[in-house]
C-alpha positions in Angstrom: 253.6 129.9 55.5 255.9 129.3 58.4 254.8 132.5 60.2 251.1 131.7 59.8 251.7 128.2 61.0 253.3 129.5 64.2 250.5 132.1 64.7 247.9 129.3 64.3 249.8 127.4 67.0 249.9 130.3 69.4 246.5 131.9 68.8 244.5 128.9 67.8 243.5 130.1 64.3 243.4 128.5 60.9 243.6 124.7 61.1 243.5 124.6 64.9 240.2 125.3 66.6 241.6 127.0 69.6 238.9 125.4 71.8 241.5 124.2 74.3 243.0 127.7 74.7 246.4 129.0 73.6 248.8 126.3 72.5 252.4 126.2 73.5 255.1 127.0 71.0 258.4 125.4 72.0 261.4 127.2 73.3 265.0 126.0 72.9 268.3 127.3 74.2 271.0 127.8 71.6 274.4 129.3 71.6 274.4 132.7 70.0 277.8 134.4 70.0 279.0 132.4 73.1 275.8 133.1 75.1 272.8 130.8 75.7 269.6 132.3 74.3 266.1 131.0 74.4 264.4 131.0 70.9 260.7 130.5 70.5 259.3 128.6 67.6 262.6 127.3 66.3 261.7 123.6 66.2 258.3 124.3 64.7 259.9 126.4 62.0 262.6 123.8 61.3 260.0 121.0 61.1 258.0 123.0 58.5 261.2 123.6 56.4 262.1 119.9 56.7 258.5 119.0 55.7 258.9 121.2 52.6 262.2 119.4 51.7 264.4 122.4 52.5 268.1 121.3 52.9 270.5 123.5 54.9 272.1 124.8 51.7 268.6 125.9 50.4 268.2 128.3 53.3 269.8 131.6 54.1 270.4 133.3 57.4 268.2 136.1 56.2 265.2 133.8 55.6 265.5 132.2 59.1 266.0 135.5 60.8 262.9 137.0 59.1 260.7 134.1 60.4 262.2 133.7 63.9 262.4 137.5 64.5 258.6 137.7 64.5 258.6 135.7 67.8 261.9 136.6 69.4 263.7 139.8 70.3 266.9 140.2 68.3 268.9 143.3 69.2 269.8 145.6 66.4 273.4 144.9 65.3 273.2 141.2 66.5 271.5 139.9 63.3 274.6 138.4 61.7 275.4 136.4 64.9 271.8 135.1 65.0 271.9 134.2 61.3 275.0 132.0 61.8 273.5 130.4 64.9 270.1 129.7 63.1 271.9 128.1 60.1 274.1 126.0 62.4 271.1 124.8 64.4 269.2 123.9 61.2 272.2 122.0 59.9 272.2 119.9 63.1 268.4 119.5 63.1 268.5 118.4 59.4 271.3 115.9 59.9 269.7 114.4 63.0 266.5 113.6 61.0 268.0 112.7 57.7 270.8 110.3 58.7 
C-alpha cells in the first residue's frame, strides 16, 4: 500500500492523473549512525502509517526498511543502523502530530 502510494506520487499512476508531469516526493535529512543522510519518501510513508493508525510500537524497523529501501540506497551491512534511525524518526513524527 505505502509503496504503491509513493510510486503513484512519483510516476503519476493510480489515483493521480500524471497530467502535470512527475510529482515530487519529499526528501528529508536524518541522522543515521552519526551522519546526515537524505531519505526520499519518508514523510509520505509516515503520513500513510499515521493515517492507518499505526503507533510507533506497532511498527518494526524491518517494515520501515522494506518500504524506504525501495526509494533509497542503503548499503549492505548498514540496515540495523537505518532501522533504528527510521524507528526514532517515526516516534518523533508520531509524537509531534498526536500531542
